GUDOVEX-833110 format. One record per residue (C-alpha): residue in one letter; x, y, z. Coordinates in steps of 0.25 Angstrom, whole numbers, m for minus. Example, Ala and Ser with C-alpha at 12.3 -4.5 7.8 and 13.67 -1.06 7.14 Angstrom:
site residuo:A, X:49, Y:m18, Z:31
site residuo:S, X:55, Y:m4, Z:29
//
This chain:
site residuo:M, X:218, Y:3, Z:m24
site residuo:V, X:212, Y:5, Z:m10
site residuo:Q, X:220, Y:m2, Z:0
site residuo:L, X:229, Y:1, Z:12
site residuo:D, X:243, Y:6, Z:10
site residuo:E, X:251, Y:m5, Z:17
site residuo:N, X:262, Y:4, Z:22
site residuo:A, X:252, Y:15, Z:27
site residuo:D, X:248, Y:8, Z:40
site residuo:K, X:255, Y:m3, Z:48
site residuo:C, X:242, Y:m6, Z:55
site residuo:T, X:234, Y:m10, Z:42
site residuo:E, X:233, Y:m24, Z:38
site residuo:K, X:226, Y:m30, Z:26
site residuo:V, X:215, Y:m40, Z:29
site residuo:L, X:207, Y:m47, Z:19
site residuo:G, X:211, Y:m37, Z:9
site residuo:M, X:206, Y:m25, Z:18
site residuo:W, X:215, Y:m16, Z:25
site residuo:W, X:214, Y:m16, Z:40
site residuo:D, X:219, Y:m6, Z:50
site residuo:T, X:222, Y:m14, Z:62
site residuo:K, X:224, Y:m3, Z:71
site residuo:E, X:210, Y:4, Z:70
site residuo:D, X:203, Y:m9, Z:65
site residuo:M, X:199, Y:m2, Z:52
site residuo:I, X:198, Y:m5, Z:37
site residuo:R, X:205, Y:6, Z:29
site residuo:Y, X:208, Y:9, Z:15
site residuo:R, X:220, Y:15, Z:8
site residuo:V, X:224, Y:19, Z:m6
site residuo:S, X:236, Y:12, Z:m11
site residuo:P, X:247, Y:22, Z:m14
site residuo:R, X:250, Y:16, Z:m28
site residuo:Y, X:235, Y:20, Z:m32
site residuo:K, X:236, Y:34, Z:m25
site residuo:Q, X:248, Y:37, Z:m34
site residuo:G, X:241, Y:32, Z:m47
site residuo:E, X:237, Y:42, Z:m58
site residuo:V, X:223, Y:36, Z:m59
site residuo:L, X:219, Y:36, Z:m44
site residuo:Q, X:224, Y:51, Z:m44
site residuo:G, X:215, Y:54, Z:m55
site residuo:K, X:226, Y:59, Z:m65
site residuo:R, X:223, Y:48, Z:m75
site residuo:R, X:210, Y:41, Z:m80
site residuo:P, X:210, Y:26, Z:m76
site residuo:T, X:207, Y:16, Z:m86
site residuo:K, X:196, Y:6, Z:m85
site residuo:R, X:205, Y:m4, Z:m80
site residuo:E, X:212, Y:5, Z:m70
site residuo:F, X:199, Y:9, Z:m65
site residuo:L, X:194, Y:m5, Z:m62
site residuo:S, X:208, Y:m9, Z:m56
site residuo:M, X:207, Y:2, Z:m46
site residuo:M, X:193, Y:0, Z:m42
site residuo:M, X:195, Y:m15, Z:m40
site residuo:S, X:207, Y:m12, Z:m32
site residuo:I, X:198, Y:m7, Z:m20
site residuo:Y, X:197, Y:m19, Z:m11
site residuo:D, X:184, Y:m18, Z:m3
site residuo:P, X:178, Y:m31, Z:0
site residuo:L, X:168, Y:m27, Z:10
site residuo:G, X:163, Y:m15, Z:2
site residuo:L, X:168, Y:m5, Z:13
site residuo:I, X:171, Y:6, Z:2
site residuo:S, X:161, Y:1, Z:m9
site residuo:F, X:154, Y:14, Z:m9
site residuo:F, X:167, Y:20, Z:m15
site residuo:V, X:170, Y:8, Z:m24
site residuo:M, X:156, Y:8, Z:m30
site residuo:Y, X:159, Y:21, Z:m37
site residuo:A, X:171, Y:15, Z:m44
site residuo:K, X:162, Y:3, Z:m48
site residuo:T, X:152, Y:12, Z:m54
site residuo:M, X:163, Y:20, Z:m61
site residuo:F, X:169, Y:8, Z:m67
site residuo:Q, X:155, Y:3, Z:m73
site residuo:E, X:154, Y:17, Z:m79
site residuo:I, X:167, Y:15, Z:m86
site residuo:W, X:163, Y:1, Z:m91
site residuo:R, X:150, Y:7, Z:m97
site residuo:S, X:159, Y:18, Z:m104
site residuo:G, X:166, Y:7, Z:m112
site residuo:C, X:180, Y:11, Z:m107
site residuo:Q, X:190, Y:1, Z:m110
site residuo:W, X:199, Y:m5, Z:m100
site residuo:D, X:212, Y:3, Z:m103
site residuo:D, X:205, Y:16, Z:m107
site residuo:P, X:204, Y:28, Z:m97
site residuo:I, X:190, Y:30, Z:m91
site residuo:L, X:181, Y:41, Z:m97
site residuo:E, X:180, Y:55, Z:m91
site residuo:A, X:167, Y:52, Z:m84
site residuo:E, X:172, Y:40, Z:m76
site residuo:W, X:186, Y:47, Z:m74
site residuo:I, X:178, Y:59, Z:m66
site residuo:K, X:172, Y:48, Z:m57
site residuo:W, X:185, Y:41, Z:m56
site residuo:K, X:192, Y:54, Z:m50
site residuo:R, X:180, Y:56, Z:m41
site residuo:W, X:182, Y:42, Z:m36
site residuo:I, X:197, Y:41, Z:m34
site residuo:H, X:196, Y:55, Z:m27
site residuo:H, X:189, Y:47, Z:m15
site residuo:I, X:199, Y:36, Z:m15
site residuo:P, X:209, Y:42, Z:m4
site residuo:N, X:197, Y:44, Z:5
site residuo:I, X:196, Y:29, Z:6
site residuo:E, X:208, Y:30, Z:16
site residuo:E, X:199, Y:37, Z:25
site residuo:L, X:190, Y:25, Z:26
site residuo:C, X:191, Y:17, Z:39
site residuo:I, X:181, Y:5, Z:41
site residuo:P, X:181, Y:m2, Z:55
site residuo:R, X:184, Y:m17, Z:53
site residuo:C, X:176, Y:m21, Z:65
site residuo:Y, X:161, Y:m18, Z:64
site residuo:M, X:157, Y:m26, Z:76
site residuo:P, X:165, Y:m23, Z:89
site residuo:K, X:164, Y:m32, Z:100
site residuo:Q, X:156, Y:m22, Z:109
site residuo:L, X:145, Y:m22, Z:98
site residuo:S, X:144, Y:m37, Z:97
site residuo:G, X:131, Y:m43, Z:102
site residuo:H, X:122, Y:m31, Z:98
site residuo:Q, X:112, Y:m29, Z:88
site residuo:V, X:118, Y:m30, Z:74
site residuo:E, X:111, Y:m26, Z:61
site residuo:M, X:116, Y:m26, Z:46
site residuo:H, X:111, Y:m15, Z:37
site residuo:T, X:113, Y:m16, Z:22
site residuo:F, X:110, Y:m4, Z:13
site residuo:V, X:108, Y:m6, Z:m2
site residuo:D, X:107, Y:5, Z:m13
site residuo:A, X:108, Y:6, Z:m28
site residuo:S, X:110, Y:16, Z:m39
site residuo:K, X:112, Y:16, Z:m54
site residuo:S, X:127, Y:13, Z:m52
site residuo:G, X:126, Y:1, Z:m42
site residuo:F, X:121, Y:m4, Z:m29
site residuo:A, X:127, Y:m6, Z:m15
site residuo:A, X:124, Y:m13, Z:m2
site residuo:V, X:131, Y:m10, Z:11
site residuo:C, X:130, Y:m17, Z:25
site residuo:Y, X:131, Y:m11, Z:39
site residuo:L, X:132, Y:m17, Z:53
site residuo:R, X:123, Y:m10, Z:63
site residuo:I, X:126, Y:m13, Z:77
site residuo:K, X:117, Y:m8, Z:89
site residuo:F, X:121, Y:m10, Z:103
site residuo:G, X:113, Y:m2, Z:113
site residuo:P, X:111, Y:12, Z:108
site residuo:A, X:124, Y:12, Z:100
site residuo:I, X:124, Y:8, Z:85
site residuo:H, X:135, Y:5, Z:76
site residuo:C, X:136, Y:3, Z:60
site residuo:Y, X:147, Y:m3, Z:52
site residuo:L, X:149, Y:m6, Z:37
site residuo:L, X:149, Y:m21, Z:34
site residuo:G, X:151, Y:m20, Z:19
site residuo:S, X:145, Y:m16, Z:5
site residuo:K, X:143, Y:m21, Z:m9
site residuo:T, X:141, Y:m12, Z:m21
site residuo:K, X:138, Y:m16, Z:m36
site residuo:V, X:137, Y:m7, Z:m48
site residuo:A, X:124, Y:m8, Z:m56
site residuo:P, X:124, Y:m17, Z:m68
site residuo:L, X:128, Y:m11, Z:m82
site residuo:R, X:114, Y:m13, Z:m87
site residuo:L, X:103, Y:m3, Z:m82
site residuo:V, X:96, Y:m8, Z:m69
site residuo:S, X:85, Y:0, Z:m62
site residuo:I, X:88, Y:7, Z:m49
site residuo:P, X:78, Y:m2, Z:m41
site residuo:R, X:84, Y:m15, Z:m47
site residuo:L, X:98, Y:m9, Z:m43
site residuo:E, X:92, Y:m7, Z:m29
site residuo:L, X:88, Y:m21, Z:m28
site residuo:M, X:102, Y:m26, Z:m32
site residuo:G, X:107, Y:m17, Z:m21
site residuo:A, X:98, Y:m24, Z:m11
site residuo:T, X:102, Y:m38, Z:m16
site residuo:L, X:117, Y:m34, Z:m14
site residuo:G, X:113, Y:m29, Z:0
site residuo:A, X:106, Y:m42, Z:3
site residuo:R, X:118, Y:m50, Z:m2
site residuo:L, X:128, Y:m41, Z:6
site residuo:A, X:121, Y:m42, Z:19
site residuo:Y, X:120, Y:m57, Z:18
site residuo:E, X:135, Y:m58, Z:15
site residuo:V, X:138, Y:m49, Z:27
site residuo:E, X:129, Y:m55, Z:37
site residuo:T, X:134, Y:m69, Z:34
site residuo:S, X:149, Y:m64, Z:35
site residuo:L, X:146, Y:m58, Z:49
site residuo:T, X:148, Y:m66, Z:62
site residuo:M, X:138, Y:m57, Z:70
site residuo:H, X:123, Y:m58, Z:70
site residuo:I, X:115, Y:m48, Z:62
site residuo:C, X:102, Y:m46, Z:69
site residuo:K, X:96, Y:m37, Z:58
site residuo:R, X:98, Y:m34, Z:43
site residuo:I, X:92, Y:m22, Z:37
site residuo:F, X:94, Y:m18, Z:22
site residuo:W, X:92, Y:m4, Z:17
site residuo:T, X:88, Y:1, Z:3
site residuo:D, X:83, Y:14, Z:m2
site residuo:S, X:75, Y:7, Z:m13
site residuo:R, X:60, Y:6, Z:m10
site residuo:T, X:59, Y:m3, Z:m23
site residuo:V, X:69, Y:m13, Z:m17
site residuo:L, X:61, Y:m14, Z:m4
site residuo:S, X:48, Y:m16, Z:m12
site residuo:W, X:54, Y:m27, Z:m20
site residuo:L, X:59, Y:m34, Z:m7
site residuo:R, X:46, Y:m33, Z:0
site residuo:S, X:38, Y:m38, Z:m12
site residuo:D, X:36, Y:m52, Z:m18
site residuo:Q, X:49, Y:m53, Z:m27
site residuo:R, X:42, Y:m63, Z:m36
site residuo:K, X:34, Y:m52, Z:m43
site residuo:Y, X:46, Y:m45, Z:m47
site residuo:K, X:55, Y:m47, Z:m59
site residuo:Q, X:67, Y:m56, Z:m58
site residuo:F, X:77, Y:m45, Z:m55
site residuo:V, X:70, Y:m40, Z:m43
site residuo:A, X:64, Y:m54, Z:m39
site residuo:F, X:77, Y:m61, Z:m38
site residuo:R, X:84, Y:m50, Z:m30
site residuo:V, X:73, Y:m48, Z:m20
site residuo:S, X:73, Y:m63, Z:m18
site residuo:E, X:88, Y:m63, Z:m15
site residuo:I, X:87, Y:m51, Z:m6
site residuo:L, X:76, Y:m58, Z:2
site residuo:D, X:84, Y:m71, Z:3
site residuo:T, X:93, Y:m64, Z:13
site residuo:T, X:85, Y:m53, Z:18
site residuo:K, X:71, Y:m50, Z:23
site residuo:Q, X:61, Y:m40, Z:18
site residuo:E, X:61, Y:m33, Z:31
site residuo:D, X:76, Y:m31, Z:31
site residuo:W, X:75, Y:m21, Z:20
site residuo:R, X:72, Y:m6, Z:23
site residuo:W, X:72, Y:7, Z:16
site residuo:V, X:83, Y:18, Z:18
site residuo:P, X:83, Y:32, Z:11
site residuo:T, X:94, Y:34, Z:0
site residuo:S, X:101, Y:44, Z:9
site residuo:Q, X:103, Y:34, Z:20
site residuo:N, X:107, Y:22, Z:11
site residuo:V, X:122, Y:21, Z:13
site residuo:A, X:123, Y:11, Z:1
site residuo:D, X:120, Y:23, Z:m7
site residuo:E, X:134, Y:28, Z:m5
site residuo:A, X:139, Y:16, Z:m14
site residuo:T, X:129, Y:18, Z:m25
site residuo:K, X:129, Y:33, Z:m27
site residuo:W, X:141, Y:43, Z:m26
site residuo:T, X:133, Y:55, Z:m22
site residuo:R, X:142, Y:59, Z:m12
site residuo:T, X:157, Y:59, Z:m9
site residuo:P, X:160, Y:45, Z:m2
site residuo:D, X:163, Y:46, Z:12
site residuo:F, X:175, Y:38, Z:17
site residuo:R, X:175, Y:42, Z:32
site residuo:S, X:173, Y:32, Z:43
site residuo:G, X:160, Y:38, Z:47
site residuo:S, X:154, Y:38, Z:33
site residuo:R, X:140, Y:32, Z:31
site residuo:W, X:145, Y:21, Z:22
site residuo:L, X:154, Y:15, Z:34
site residuo:N, X:144, Y:17, Z:45
site residuo:G, X:130, Y:16, Z:38
site residuo:P, X:119, Y:27, Z:38
site residuo:K, X:116, Y:35, Z:50
site residuo:F, X:102, Y:28, Z:53
site residuo:L, X:109, Y:15, Z:55
site residuo:W, X:116, Y:21, Z:67
site residuo:Q, X:102, Y:25, Z:73
site residuo:E, X:90, Y:17, Z:79
site residuo:S, X:82, Y:9, Z:69
site residuo:E, X:70, Y:18, Z:71
site residuo:S, X:77, Y:29, Z:64
site residuo:W, X:80, Y:21, Z:51
site residuo:P, X:74, Y:24, Z:38
site residuo:T, X:60, Y:19, Z:36
site residuo:E, X:52, Y:19, Z:23
site residuo:S, X:40, Y:11, Z:18
site residuo:V, X:42, Y:3, Z:5
site residuo:Q, X:34, Y:9, Z:m7
site residuo:K, X:31, Y:2, Z:m20
site residuo:T, X:38, Y:9, Z:m32
site residuo:D, X:37, Y:8, Z:m47
site residuo:E, X:50, Y:0, Z:m47
site residuo:T, X:44, Y:m11, Z:m39
site residuo:D, X:33, Y:m13, Z:m50
site residuo:A, X:43, Y:m12, Z:m61
site residuo:E, X:49, Y:m25, Z:m57
site residuo:L, X:36, Y:m33, Z:m56
site residuo:K, X:35, Y:m45, Z:m65
site residuo:V, X:25, Y:m44, Z:m77
site residuo:Q, X:13, Y:m52, Z:m73
site residuo:F, X:6, Y:m59, Z:m84
site residuo:I, X:m9, Y:m56, Z:m83
site residuo:G, X:m15, Y:m62, Z:m95
site residuo:S, X:m19, Y:m58, Z:m109
site residuo:K, X:m34, Y:m60, Z:m108
site residuo:G, X:m45, Y:m58, Z:m99
site residuo:A, X:m54, Y:m47, Z:m94
site residuo:N, X:m44, Y:m41, Z:m85
site residuo:V, X:m34, Y:m39, Z:m97
site residuo:R, X:m45, Y:m34, Z:m106
site residuo:R, X:m49, Y:m24, Z:m95
site residuo:W, X:m34, Y:m19, Z:m94
site residuo:K, X:m34, Y:m17, Z:m109
site residuo:A, X:m47, Y:m10, Z:m109
site residuo:K, X:m42, Y:0, Z:m99
site residuo:G, X:m29, Y:2, Z:m107
site residuo:L, X:m20, Y:m2, Z:m96
site residuo:T, X:m5, Y:m3, Z:m98
site residuo:V, X:3, Y:m16, Z:m94
site residuo:K, X:8, Y:m8, Z:m82
site residuo:Q, X:m6, Y:m4, Z:m78
site residuo:V, X:m11, Y:m18, Z:m79
site residuo:E, X:1, Y:m23, Z:m70
site residuo:D, X:m3, Y:m13, Z:m60
site residuo:S, X:m18, Y:m15, Z:m60
site residuo:T, X:m17, Y:m31, Z:m60
site residuo:T, X:m25, Y:m37, Z:m49
site residuo:Q, X:m26, Y:m51, Z:m44
site residuo:E, X:m39, Y:m52, Z:m50
site residuo:D, X:m34, Y:m49, Z:m63
site residuo:L, X:m23, Y:m59, Z:m62
site residuo:L, X:m33, Y:m70, Z:m58
site residuo:M, X:m42, Y:m66, Z:m70
site residuo:A, X:m31, Y:m66, Z:m80
site residuo:E, X:m27, Y:m80, Z:m74
site residuo:S, X:m41, Y:m86, Z:m76
site residuo:T, X:m41, Y:m80, Z:m90
site residuo:L, X:m28, Y:m87, Z:m94
site residuo:W, X:m33, Y:m100, Z:m88
site residuo:S, X:m46, Y:m99, Z:m96
site residuo:D, X:m39, Y:m96, Z:m109
site residuo:A, X:m29, Y:m107, Z:m107
site residuo:Q, X:m41, Y:m117, Z:m105
site residuo:A, X:m48, Y:m112, Z:m116
site residuo:E, X:m37, Y:m116, Z:m126
site residuo:H, X:m38, Y:m131, Z:m122
site residuo:Y, X:m52, Y:m133, Z:m116
site residuo:Q, X:m61, Y:m126, Z:m125
site residuo:D, X:m72, Y:m137, Z:m126
site residuo:E, X:m72, Y:m139, Z:m111
site residuo:L, X:m73, Y:m124, Z:m108
site residuo:A, X:m85, Y:m123, Z:m118
site residuo:L, X:m92, Y:m134, Z:m111
site residuo:L, X:m90, Y:m129, Z:m97
site residuo:R, X:m95, Y:m115, Z:m101
site residuo:M, X:m108, Y:m121, Z:m106
site residuo:G, X:m109, Y:m129, Z:m93
site residuo:R, X:m107, Y:m142, Z:m100
site residuo:H, X:m99, Y:m154, Z:m95
site residuo:L, X:m86, Y:m158, Z:m102
site residuo:T, X:m86, Y:m169, Z:m112
site residuo:R, X:m78, Y:m182, Z:m109
site residuo:K, X:m68, Y:m180, Z:m120
site residuo:S, X:m63, Y:m167, Z:m112
site residuo:S, X:m50, Y:m169, Z:m105
site residuo:L, X:m56, Y:m161, Z:m94
site residuo:Y, X:m68, Y:m170, Z:m92
site residuo:K, X:m64, Y:m177, Z:m80
site residuo:L, X:m58, Y:m164, Z:m73
site residuo:G, X:m72, Y:m158, Z:m71
site residuo:P, X:m68, Y:m144, Z:m75
site residuo:Y, X:m76, Y:m131, Z:m73
site residuo:L, X:m75, Y:m116, Z:m77
site residuo:D, X:m73, Y:m106, Z:m65
site residuo:G, X:m78, Y:m92, Z:m65
site residuo:N, X:m67, Y:m87, Z:m74
site residuo:G, X:m68, Y:m98, Z:m85
site residuo:V, X:m56, Y:m106, Z:m80
site residuo:L, X:m57, Y:m121, Z:m81
site residuo:R, X:m56, Y:m127, Z:m67
site residuo:L, X:m57, Y:m141, Z:m61
site residuo:Q, X:m68, Y:m144, Z:m51
site residuo:E, X:m61, Y:m150, Z:m39
site residuo:R, X:m65, Y:m155, Z:m26
site residuo:T, X:m53, Y:m149, Z:m19
site residuo:K, X:m50, Y:m135, Z:m22
site residuo:M, X:m37, Y:m128, Z:m23
site residuo:E, X:m32, Y:m119, Z:m11
site residuo:S, X:m37, Y:m107, Z:m19
site residuo:G, X:m51, Y:m114, Z:m19
site residuo:K, X:m51, Y:m115, Z:m34
site residuo:D, X:m51, Y:m127, Z:m43
site residuo:R, X:m39, Y:m129, Z:m52
site residuo:V, X:m38, Y:m124, Z:m67
site residuo:V, X:m38, Y:m134, Z:m78
site residuo:Q, X:m25, Y:m131, Z:m85
site residuo:P, X:m24, Y:m134, Z:m101
site residuo:S, X:m16, Y:m146, Z:m105
site residuo:S, X:m7, Y:m138, Z:m114
site residuo:G, X:5, Y:m133, Z:m107
site residuo:T, X:6, Y:m120, Z:m115
site residuo:T, X:m5, Y:m112, Z:m108
site residuo:A, X:0, Y:m100, Z:m101
site residuo:Y, X:m6, Y:m97, Z:m87
site residuo:P, X:m7, Y:m84, Z:m79
site residuo:A, X:7, Y:m82, Z:m73
site residuo:Y, X:9, Y:m73, Z:m61
site residuo:H, X:23, Y:m67, Z:m59
site residuo:C, X:28, Y:m74, Z:m71
site residuo:G, X:26, Y:m62, Z:m81
site residuo:A, X:22, Y:m71, Z:m93
site residuo:T, X:15, Y:m84, Z:m96
site residuo:R, X:22, Y:m97, Z:m94
site residuo:K, X:19, Y:m111, Z:m99
site residuo:A, X:10, Y:m117, Z:m90
site residuo:S, X:17, Y:m130, Z:m90
site residuo:A, X:30, Y:m123, Z:m86
site residuo:C, X:26, Y:m114, Z:m75
site residuo:Q, X:25, Y:m117, Z:m60
site residuo:P, X:19, Y:m108, Z:m49
site residuo:R, X:28, Y:m101, Z:m40
site residuo:D, X:18, Y:m98, Z:m29
site residuo:P, X:3, Y:m100, Z:m26
site residuo:D, X:m1, Y:m88, Z:m32
site residuo:Q, X:4, Y:m92, Z:m46
site residuo:R, X:m6, Y:m102, Z:m50
site residuo:A, X:m1, Y:m111, Z:m61
site residuo:P, X:m4, Y:m125, Z:m66
site residuo:T, X:3, Y:m136, Z:m59
site residuo:E, X:3, Y:m147, Z:m69
site residuo:F, X:m1, Y:m147, Z:m84
site residuo:L, X:m5, Y:m160, Z:m89
site residuo:D, X:m14, Y:m165, Z:m100
site residuo:P, X:m29, Y:m165, Z:m95
site residuo:Q, X:m32, Y:m177, Z:m104
site residuo:V, X:m21, Y:m185, Z:m97
site residuo:E, X:m25, Y:m180, Z:m83
site residuo:A, X:m40, Y:m183, Z:m86
site residuo:N, X:m37, Y:m197, Z:m89
site residuo:R, X:m29, Y:m198, Z:m77
site residuo:C, X:m40, Y:m192, Z:m68
site residuo:T, X:m30, Y:m182, Z:m62
site residuo:P, X:m36, Y:m169, Z:m66
site residuo:T, X:m29, Y:m160, Z:m56
site residuo:S, X:m15, Y:m161, Z:m63
site residuo:I, X:m20, Y:m152, Z:m75
site residuo:L, X:m25, Y:m142, Z:m66
site residuo:S, X:m20, Y:m128, Z:m62
site residuo:N, X:m20, Y:m124, Z:m47
site residuo:M, X:m25, Y:m110, Z:m50
//
């Protein structure tokens, strides 16, 4: 639908699906006469669902130069899909009103002129930066890239490309959509940078979501999978210090996610040239400290603390809720819960041994722990008396021979089978091997049944 009328200008050529004005070296758009004369595009007749999709997909914009305009049609089509309209049925009244508003601006596309060359020869060799803006709304999310070239006191900015996506049909929170927009921006910046032949000296990513910035500057492993995987992907191609905050009013990606104003198709528009602060020195750029928000805590994994112990009884006595318990949990509470679970697990298998040690007596020769020389620490946990200490300065914990005992699991959200869990970092102290104590005692290799707690 949006293309150049081939008979309109002899200086225009079609290159890779785009129309190029060779005289002025500009990318231009024109509306084909066969669409101008149609009743649907003139607003005289409601389009069917099939006609709506056909016209929307006829807009060829591989670089996303007019994605701020096409995005509105995408959100309209999603609303038509939700309404249950059939393919050959006219769209409903609410969608038709939005349709007429959208087609009213289609002739303005012809006013759009985009420079094909964004790196003139006289600017080559100077400081080149790439700035990516990301934003999201309940309708979708978007990312747009700009090239900022500084040579002496002069600064020039050029639009490189953009990507837009509608929000999923199922309900997704705004912070998660903002994170999806940041992921889209990281992917777009990577693809654009690898396609360019020039050297980019600095990359900066702008978002108006403090929640996303908090996630990016935290340990992603403590968040739920949705957040953790996307934060990890973003940090694979970007750095934490590359991400900065920008007010919503200065976030140019906002034009693709919210239609709060009439779209601007002029050559001097903010969409084509970037926000005003990019044309200024970096000292005048927006700055804002990252603040912790409620959305950050809402995406934390549920931590398993334990069902017994003095700390749990203390929380119950105070009448604390689960949320209050999570907020008031300290490292000391976690260590106490861990010791409680170890002692409970050992009590199920070594009742006689624990009774003798609590009375200060030696183990009998029939005990499977006789040759291991165990003792009880200050928390009542059965440990091995070793000549060589662990790096933490503690002796290792004796793990029961049964592989069904649950051990304290940080960041896991629930108990796991001890025989099937492996530690992911030094702070997650889990057993290394789980073999029968009797077999190991006969082999005189006591360390293989011990935990590196």
